[in-house]
C-alpha positions as CSV (number, residue, x, y, z in Angstrom):
1,M,78.4,30.7,-15.8
2,N,77.3,27.2,-14.8
3,E,74.2,25.7,-16.3
4,C,70.9,25.4,-14.4
5,Y,69.7,22.2,-12.9
6,R,68.0,20.3,-15.8
7,G,67.8,17.0,-17.6
8,Q,69.9,14.2,-16.1
9,K,71.4,16.5,-13.5
10,L,67.9,16.8,-11.8
11,I,67.6,13.0,-11.7
12,D,71.1,12.6,-10.3
13,L,70.3,15.1,-7.6
14,C,67.1,13.3,-6.7
15,E,68.6,9.9,-6.4
16,G,71.9,11.0,-5.0
17,I,71.2,13.4,-2.1
18,I,67.4,13.4,-1.3
19,E,65.9,11.1,1.3
20,V,62.3,10.2,1.9
21,D,61.3,8.6,5.2
22,H,65.1,8.3,6.1
23,A,65.8,6.3,2.9
24,P,67.3,7.3,-0.4
25,L,64.7,8.4,-3.0
26,R,64.0,6.0,-5.8
27,V,62.4,7.6,-8.9
28,E,60.0,5.8,-11.1
29,F,60.8,5.5,-14.8
30,W,58.0,8.0,-15.8
31,Q,59.1,10.4,-13.1
32,K,62.6,10.4,-14.6
33,H,61.1,11.3,-17.9
34,Y,59.2,14.2,-16.3
35,L,62.3,15.5,-14.6
36,R,64.5,15.1,-17.7
37,E,62.1,16.8,-20.2
38,D,61.0,20.4,-20.2
39,Y,57.6,21.1,-21.9
40,D,56.2,24.5,-22.3
41,F,52.7,23.0,-22.3
42,L,52.2,19.6,-20.7
43,I,48.9,17.8,-19.8
44,V,48.9,14.5,-17.9
45,C,46.0,12.1,-17.5
46,K,47.0,10.0,-14.5
47,S,46.1,7.2,-12.1
48,R,45.5,8.0,-8.5
49,R,48.3,7.2,-5.9
50,I,51.0,7.3,-8.6
51,G,53.1,10.1,-7.1
52,W,52.3,13.0,-9.4
53,S,52.0,15.7,-6.6
54,F,55.1,14.3,-5.0
55,I,57.3,14.7,-8.2
56,T,55.9,18.1,-9.2
57,A,56.7,19.5,-5.8
58,L,60.2,18.0,-6.0
59,K,61.0,19.5,-9.4
60,G,59.7,22.9,-8.3
61,L,61.9,22.8,-5.2
62,L,65.1,21.9,-7.1
63,K,64.5,24.7,-9.6
64,A,64.0,27.1,-6.7
65,L,67.2,26.0,-5.0
66,D,69.2,26.1,-8.2
67,P,72.2,28.4,-7.5
68,N,72.1,29.7,-11.1
69,R,68.4,30.6,-11.0
70,F,67.1,33.9,-9.6
71,K,63.6,35.1,-8.8
72,Y,62.2,31.7,-9.7
73,M,58.5,31.2,-9.0
74,K,56.3,28.1,-9.2
75,Q,52.6,28.3,-8.4
76,F,50.7,25.1,-7.6
77,V,46.9,25.4,-8.0
78,S,45.3,22.5,-6.1
79,Y,41.8,21.2,-5.8
80,S,41.5,21.9,-2.1
81,L,43.3,23.7,0.8
82,E,44.4,20.3,2.1
83,D,46.0,19.4,-1.2
84,A,47.6,22.8,-1.4
85,K,49.3,22.3,2.0
86,E,50.4,18.8,0.9
87,K,52.6,20.2,-1.9
88,I,54.4,22.5,0.4
89,A,54.8,19.7,3.0
90,F,56.5,17.5,0.4
91,A,58.8,20.4,-0.6
92,R,59.6,21.2,3.0
93,E,60.5,17.5,3.7
94,F,62.8,17.4,0.6
95,Y,64.4,20.7,1.6
96,F,65.5,19.5,5.0
97,S,66.7,16.2,3.7
98,L,69.3,18.0,1.5
99,P,72.9,18.6,2.6
100,K,73.3,22.2,3.7
101,K,75.6,23.0,0.7
102,Y,72.6,22.5,-1.6
103,R,70.2,24.7,0.3
104,K,69.4,28.3,-0.2
105,E,68.5,30.1,3.0
106,L,64.8,29.6,3.8
107,V,63.5,33.0,4.7
108,S,59.8,32.4,4.8
109,D,58.0,29.1,5.7
110,T,54.2,28.9,5.8
111,K,51.7,26.1,5.2
112,T,51.1,27.3,1.6
113,S,54.5,28.8,0.6
114,L,58.2,28.6,0.9
115,E,60.6,31.5,0.1
116,F,64.4,31.2,-0.4
117,L,67.1,33.9,-0.6
118,D,68.9,33.7,-3.9
119,G,72.7,33.9,-4.2
120,G,73.9,37.5,-3.7
121,G,71.1,38.1,-1.3
122,K,69.2,40.6,-3.5
123,T,66.4,38.4,-4.9
124,R,64.2,35.6,-3.7
125,S,62.7,32.4,-5.3
126,R,59.3,31.1,-4.2
127,L,57.0,28.1,-4.2
128,L,53.4,29.1,-3.7
129,S,50.5,26.7,-3.4
130,L,46.9,27.9,-3.9
131,P,43.6,26.2,-3.1
132,C,41.6,26.3,-6.4
133,R,42.3,30.0,-7.0
134,Q,43.3,31.9,-10.0
135,P,47.1,32.3,-10.2
136,R,48.6,35.8,-10.4
137,G,52.0,37.3,-10.7
138,K,54.6,38.6,-13.2
139,G,55.8,35.2,-14.3
140,G,56.7,31.7,-13.3
141,D,55.9,28.0,-13.8
142,I,52.3,26.9,-13.2
143,S,51.1,23.5,-12.1
144,L,47.3,22.8,-12.1
145,D,46.8,19.7,-10.0
146,E,43.6,17.5,-10.2
147,F,42.3,20.1,-12.7
148,A,39.3,18.0,-13.8
149,F,37.8,18.6,-10.3
150,H,38.3,22.4,-10.2
151,P,34.9,24.2,-10.1
152,N,36.4,27.3,-11.8
153,D,38.5,25.5,-14.4
154,E,37.9,28.0,-17.2
155,L,38.8,31.0,-15.1
156,I,41.9,29.3,-13.6
157,Y,43.2,28.2,-17.0
158,T,42.6,31.7,-18.5
159,S,44.4,33.3,-15.6
160,A,47.3,30.9,-15.8
161,L,48.3,31.6,-19.4
162,P,49.5,35.2,-18.9
163,V,51.7,34.2,-16.0
164,I,53.9,32.0,-18.3
165,V,54.0,34.4,-21.3
166,R,57.5,35.8,-20.6
167,G,60.6,34.2,-19.4
168,G,60.3,30.7,-20.9
169,Y,58.0,29.4,-18.2
170,E,55.9,26.2,-18.3
171,I,52.4,25.2,-17.6
172,E,51.7,21.6,-16.5
173,I,48.2,20.2,-16.0
174,G,47.7,16.9,-14.2
175,S,44.5,15.1,-13.2
176,T,42.6,12.0,-12.7
177,P,39.6,12.0,-15.2
178,F,36.2,13.2,-13.9
179,G,33.7,12.6,-16.7
180,N,34.0,13.5,-20.4
181,K,33.3,17.1,-19.9
182,G,35.2,20.2,-18.5
183,K,38.3,22.0,-19.4
184,F,40.7,19.2,-18.6
185,Y,38.8,16.8,-20.9
186,E,38.6,19.5,-23.6
187,I,42.3,20.2,-23.6
188,F,43.4,16.5,-23.5
189,S,41.0,15.3,-26.2
190,D,41.1,18.3,-28.6
191,E,44.5,17.9,-30.2
192,T,43.7,20.4,-33.0
193,R,42.7,23.3,-30.9
194,Y,45.3,22.7,-28.2
195,Q,48.1,21.4,-30.4
196,N,50.9,22.9,-28.3
197,F,50.3,20.5,-25.4
198,K,52.3,17.3,-24.9
199,R,49.9,14.6,-23.8
200,I,50.8,11.7,-21.4
201,N,48.8,9.0,-19.8
202,L,50.1,7.5,-16.5
203,Y,48.4,4.2,-15.7
204,W,48.5,2.4,-12.3
205,W,50.9,-0.2,-13.8
206,Y,53.6,2.5,-14.2
207,S,54.0,2.6,-10.4
208,N,56.0,0.1,-8.3
209,A,53.6,0.9,-5.4
210,L,50.7,-0.6,-7.4
211,C,52.3,-3.0,-9.8
212,V,54.5,-6.1,-9.1
213,D,56.4,-6.0,-12.4
214,V,56.4,-2.6,-14.0
215,R,58.8,-3.5,-16.8
216,K,56.7,-6.3,-18.1
217,A,53.3,-4.7,-17.4
218,V,54.2,-1.6,-19.5
219,H,54.2,-3.9,-22.6
220,E,51.6,-6.5,-21.7
221,A,48.9,-4.7,-19.5
222,P,47.5,-2.5,-22.3
223,K,46.4,-5.6,-24.2
224,M,44.4,-7.0,-21.3
225,M,41.0,-6.4,-19.8
226,S,41.0,-4.5,-16.4
227,Q,40.3,-7.6,-14.2
228,E,42.9,-9.7,-16.0
229,R,45.7,-7.1,-15.6
230,V,44.8,-6.4,-12.0
231,E,45.0,-10.2,-11.2
232,R,48.3,-10.5,-13.2
233,F,50.2,-7.3,-12.2
234,G,48.3,-5.7,-9.3
235,T,49.7,-5.5,-5.8
236,E,47.5,-6.7,-2.9
237,I,46.4,-3.1,-2.1
238,L,45.4,-2.5,-5.7
239,K,43.5,-5.8,-5.8
240,D,41.6,-4.7,-2.6
241,I,40.8,-1.4,-4.3
242,F,39.6,-3.1,-7.4
243,D,37.3,-5.4,-5.4
244,S,35.8,-2.5,-3.5
245,M,34.9,-0.2,-6.5
246,P,32.6,-0.4,-9.5
247,L,34.5,-1.2,-12.7
248,E,33.7,2.1,-14.3
249,D,34.9,4.0,-11.3
250,F,38.1,1.9,-11.1
251,Q,38.8,2.5,-14.8
252,Q,38.4,6.2,-14.3
253,E,40.4,6.5,-11.1
254,F,43.3,4.2,-12.2
255,E,43.2,3.5,-15.9
256,C,42.7,7.0,-17.5
257,S,39.2,6.2,-18.7
258,Y,36.5,8.8,-18.8
259,S,33.0,8.0,-17.6
260,D,30.1,9.0,-19.8
261,E,28.7,12.4,-18.6
262,L,25.4,11.8,-20.5
263,T,24.4,8.9,-18.3
264,A,25.0,10.6,-15.0
265,F,21.9,11.6,-13.0
266,I,23.7,14.7,-11.6
267,S,26.1,16.3,-14.0
268,L,29.7,17.2,-13.4
269,E,28.8,20.9,-14.0
270,M,26.1,20.8,-11.3
271,I,28.5,19.2,-8.8
272,K,31.2,21.8,-9.5
273,T,28.8,24.7,-9.2
274,C,27.8,23.5,-5.7
275,T,31.4,23.2,-4.6
276,P,32.8,26.6,-3.6
277,A,36.5,27.2,-4.2
278,G,39.3,29.4,-3.0
279,D,38.4,31.5,0.1
280,Q,34.8,30.1,0.0
281,E,35.9,26.5,0.2
282,I,34.0,24.3,2.7
283,I,36.5,22.7,5.0
284,P,34.9,19.4,6.1
285,F,35.2,17.7,9.5
286,K,37.0,14.3,9.3
287,S,35.7,13.0,12.6
288,I,32.8,13.5,15.0
289,D,35.3,14.4,17.8
290,E,36.6,17.2,15.7
291,F,33.0,18.4,14.9
292,I,31.9,18.3,18.5
293,L,34.9,20.4,19.6
294,A,34.6,23.0,16.9
295,Y,30.8,23.4,16.5
296,D,29.7,27.0,16.3
297,P,26.0,27.7,15.8
298,K,26.7,31.0,14.0
299,I,28.9,29.3,11.4
300,H,27.5,25.8,11.2
301,G,23.8,26.5,11.8
302,L,21.1,24.0,12.6
303,L,22.4,20.5,12.1
304,Y,20.7,17.6,10.2
305,G,22.1,14.2,9.5
306,G,21.8,11.2,7.1
307,Y,23.2,7.8,7.8
308,D,23.5,5.2,5.0
309,V,24.1,1.8,6.6
310,G,26.6,-0.7,5.3
311,R,28.3,-3.8,6.8
312,S,30.3,-6.0,4.5
313,Q,31.1,-4.8,0.9
314,N,29.5,-1.3,1.4
315,S,30.6,1.3,3.9
316,S,28.4,3.2,6.3
317,V,28.4,6.9,5.7
318,L,27.4,9.7,8.0
319,T,26.6,13.1,6.4
320,I,25.8,16.2,8.4
321,L,24.3,19.3,6.8
322,G,24.1,22.7,8.5
323,L,21.2,24.9,7.7
324,N,22.1,28.6,7.8
325,E,20.9,31.6,5.8
326,N,18.7,29.4,3.5
327,M,21.8,27.3,2.5
328,K,22.4,23.6,3.3
329,T,26.2,23.2,3.8
330,C,27.7,19.7,4.0
331,W,30.1,19.9,7.0
332,A,30.8,16.2,7.2
333,S,30.8,13.1,5.0
334,I,32.5,10.5,7.1
335,E,32.9,6.9,5.9
336,Y,33.0,3.9,8.3
337,K,34.3,0.6,6.8
338,N,33.7,-2.8,8.4
339,V,32.3,-1.4,11.6
340,K,30.1,-3.6,13.8
341,F,26.5,-2.7,14.4
342,D,27.0,-2.1,18.1
343,A,29.8,0.4,17.3
344,Q,27.6,2.1,14.7
345,R,24.8,2.4,17.2
346,D,27.1,3.9,19.9
347,L,28.5,6.3,17.3
348,L,25.0,7.6,16.4
349,I,24.0,7.8,20.0
350,R,27.0,10.0,20.6
351,V,26.2,12.2,17.6
352,L,22.6,12.7,18.7
353,S,23.7,13.4,22.3
354,E,26.7,15.7,21.9
355,L,25.8,17.6,18.7
356,P,22.7,19.7,18.3
357,I,21.2,17.4,15.6
358,Y,17.7,18.5,14.9
359,R,16.8,15.4,12.9
360,L,18.7,12.3,11.7
361,C,17.3,10.1,8.9
362,I,18.6,6.6,8.9
363,D,18.5,4.0,6.1
364,G,16.0,1.6,7.7
365,T,16.0,-1.0,5.0
366,G,17.6,-4.4,5.5
367,L,20.8,-4.0,7.5
368,G,19.7,-0.7,9.0
369,A,16.2,-1.9,10.3
370,N,17.3,-2.8,13.8
371,L,19.6,0.2,14.1
372,G,16.9,2.6,13.1
373,E,14.4,1.1,15.4
374,N,16.7,1.3,18.4
375,L,17.5,5.0,17.7
376,E,13.9,5.9,17.2
377,D,13.1,4.4,20.6
378,R,15.9,6.3,22.3
379,F,15.5,9.6,20.4
380,P,11.8,9.7,19.3
381,R,11.9,13.3,18.2
382,K,15.3,13.2,16.5
383,A,15.8,9.8,14.8
384,E,13.7,8.6,11.9
385,S,14.0,5.5,9.8
386,V,13.6,5.8,6.0
387,F,12.7,2.7,4.1
388,F,14.3,2.6,0.6
389,T,11.4,1.6,-1.6
390,N,11.6,2.8,-5.2
391,P,9.2,5.7,-4.8
392,V,11.0,6.9,-1.6
393,V,14.4,6.7,-3.3
394,E,13.0,8.6,-6.3
395,E,11.7,11.3,-3.9
396,L,15.1,11.5,-2.1
397,A,17.2,11.7,-5.3
398,N,14.9,14.2,-7.0
399,G,14.8,16.4,-3.9
400,L,18.6,16.6,-3.8
401,Y,18.8,17.2,-7.5
402,L,16.4,20.1,-7.3
403,A,18.2,21.6,-4.3
404,M,21.6,21.4,-6.2
405,E,20.0,22.8,-9.3
406,R,18.7,25.8,-7.2
407,L,22.2,26.2,-5.6
408,E,20.7,25.5,-2.1
409,V,23.5,22.9,-1.3
410,L,27.2,23.6,-0.7
411,L,29.6,20.7,-0.9
412,P,33.1,20.3,0.4
413,P,35.9,19.2,-2.0
414,I,35.8,15.5,-1.1
415,R,36.7,13.5,-4.2
416,D,34.8,10.3,-3.1
417,L,31.7,12.3,-2.4
418,Q,31.8,13.9,-5.8
419,L,32.5,10.6,-7.5
420,H,29.6,8.8,-5.7
421,I,27.2,11.6,-6.7
422,H,28.4,11.5,-10.3
423,S,28.2,7.6,-10.4
424,I,24.4,7.5,-9.9
425,R,22.4,6.5,-12.9
426,K,18.7,7.1,-13.4
427,K,16.9,4.3,-15.2
428,T,13.3,3.7,-16.2
429,T,11.8,0.3,-15.5
430,A,9.2,-1.5,-17.6
431,A,6.5,-0.3,-15.3
432,K,7.6,3.3,-16.0
433,H,9.1,3.8,-12.5
434,S,12.5,5.5,-11.9
435,R,15.3,3.5,-10.5
436,F,18.6,4.9,-9.1
437,D,21.7,2.8,-9.0
438,V,25.4,2.8,-9.8
439,D,27.3,1.1,-12.7
440,K,25.3,-1.9,-13.9
441,N,28.4,-4.2,-14.1
442,T,29.0,-4.4,-10.4
443,K,27.5,-3.8,-7.0
444,K,30.7,-3.2,-5.1
445,H,29.3,0.0,-3.7
446,H,25.9,1.6,-4.1
447,G,26.8,5.2,-4.0
448,D,26.9,5.3,-0.2
449,R,27.9,8.9,0.1
450,F,25.2,10.0,-2.4
451,F,22.4,8.3,-0.5
452,S,23.7,9.5,2.9
453,L,23.6,13.0,1.5
454,C,20.1,12.4,0.2
455,L,19.0,11.3,3.7
456,A,20.5,14.3,5.3
457,H,18.8,16.6,2.8
458,H,15.5,14.8,3.4
459,A,16.1,15.4,7.2
460,V,16.2,19.2,6.5
461,G,12.9,19.1,4.7
462,T,11.7,22.2,2.9
463,I,13.7,25.3,3.7
464,K,10.6,27.5,3.7
465,G,8.8,25.8,6.6
466,K,11.9,25.4,8.7
467,R,13.2,28.9,8.2
468,D,9.8,30.5,8.9
469,F,9.5,28.8,12.3
470,Y,13.0,29.7,13.4
471,D,12.8,33.2,12.0
472,Q,9.6,33.8,14.0
473,W,11.2,32.3,17.1
474,K,14.3,34.4,16.7
475,E,12.1,37.5,16.0
476,K,10.0,37.0,19.1
477,K,13.1,36.5,21.3
478,E,14.7,39.7,20.0
479,Q,11.4,41.6,20.5
480,K,11.2,40.4,24.1
481,K,14.7,41.8,24.7
482,R,13.7,45.1,23.2
483,D,10.5,45.3,25.2
484,V,12.1,44.5,28.6
485,P,13.5,48.0,29.3
486,A,10.2,49.6,28.2
487,Q,8.2,47.4,30.6
488,K,10.6,48.2,33.5
489,K,10.3,51.8,32.7
490,K,6.5,51.6,32.8
491,R,6.5,50.0,36.2
492,R,8.6,52.8,37.8
493,R,6.5,55.1,40.0
494,R,6.9,58.7,40.9
495,P,8.3,59.2,44.4
496,K,5.6,60.1,47.0
497,S,5.5,63.5,48.6
498,A,5.6,63.8,52.4
499,E,1.9,64.6,52.6
500,E,1.1,61.5,50.6
501,V,3.2,59.4,52.9
502,L,1.4,60.8,56.0
503,A,-2.0,60.4,54.4
504,S,-1.3,56.7,53.7
505,K,-0.1,56.1,57.2
506,S,-3.1,57.8,58.8
507,R,-5.3,54.9,57.6
508,Y,-3.6,52.6,60.1
509,I,-3.7,54.9,63.1
């Protein structure tokens, strides 16, 4: 019997017969190591945009198409439904780029799964991609992607282990760091308790897409400071990213560094608790056009908005919350970079005109003063400028904190939104006032998405007052509907007899 695809044969297949964007696939040095080696337990702390999802999907596909493997299964557990679909999209693209002689028959193809008929036609091999849900099944490989961001990380990890118990299957965990807390951080840092895991760091300078000289950077970059190695080895796109992020965020996103959970105003645990997963996941709208077309009052509820204004280094962010059944659901957190003020004004006019926004709070400080004033004049009952003085910011931040603590806010799985929330630090000034800001080393962003969310939450106000009014309005409306038949019935009169008719007419004779 021939051997299964493994080791160097996997690499040869990748570079010999697979195409991506109509060009032969070129595998990074670390990706070759990943394809070549088989680890029962693997955990990878990785940079963003390095190609981890890409290569895990490819390895899973090649194993599923291996003519000497039968009933193979690989389950990907992703951070969101969008990420889950992406894994299968990668695998599907790879599959159709293969010569037909290397393909098994594709018998089932959905957005989150692929199923192939094994040789002999009696069994099937599968790739299944789940959005932040506990893996199940009799056996197979497990891949937990962006595991640091999973709200139910403990449950998912506990459910994954029985799946790999029999049959020599593997579990691989890959993620960008997200604070020094959670299951991912625990497994990666505790080498005594989790001694079976192979640990690997994948930095940005391991990727040709982000580094101009990988071979040299692998040896020299670790000895440099972040700014020095970005200037020396970073591509133009990486330099742009570095210039637009706080240093601490960049180090966490691209250099496998963990931010200090103790200094965060809103904890990682609180953020995860407010982010539903699996079937309850909040699917956010990516554009206002999409929101306008899909808005459903029964699903999205009463709408409230917050707009944090930016122009040069910082982005403007529009957040829309829906109030429904005493819950504030974030249906949109849309970022606008380098957008002129006239375009921002037109955007908000459209939002207030075409969506049933009950109230929109706008950052009226500095850059947003003119914008807020114009919108207040045009929409006096809907638009409101909020001036970011220290007491006001404290009120906004504490209001959101309490709402999240009480589980009154539901967040979508938007990484940048979570990172901005987690980046906020609360500091006490010499005058004993609270001050809220991001990393002290830089002002490259000021937590735009966080403050936009604070403004939207402020627009909602207190749930009790708002819900009482609309509950009463709804109750009165329903009561009127119930009363109408009764009123009509009351007004009906008994038909008159012939004598009564003659008597009434006799008055006019």
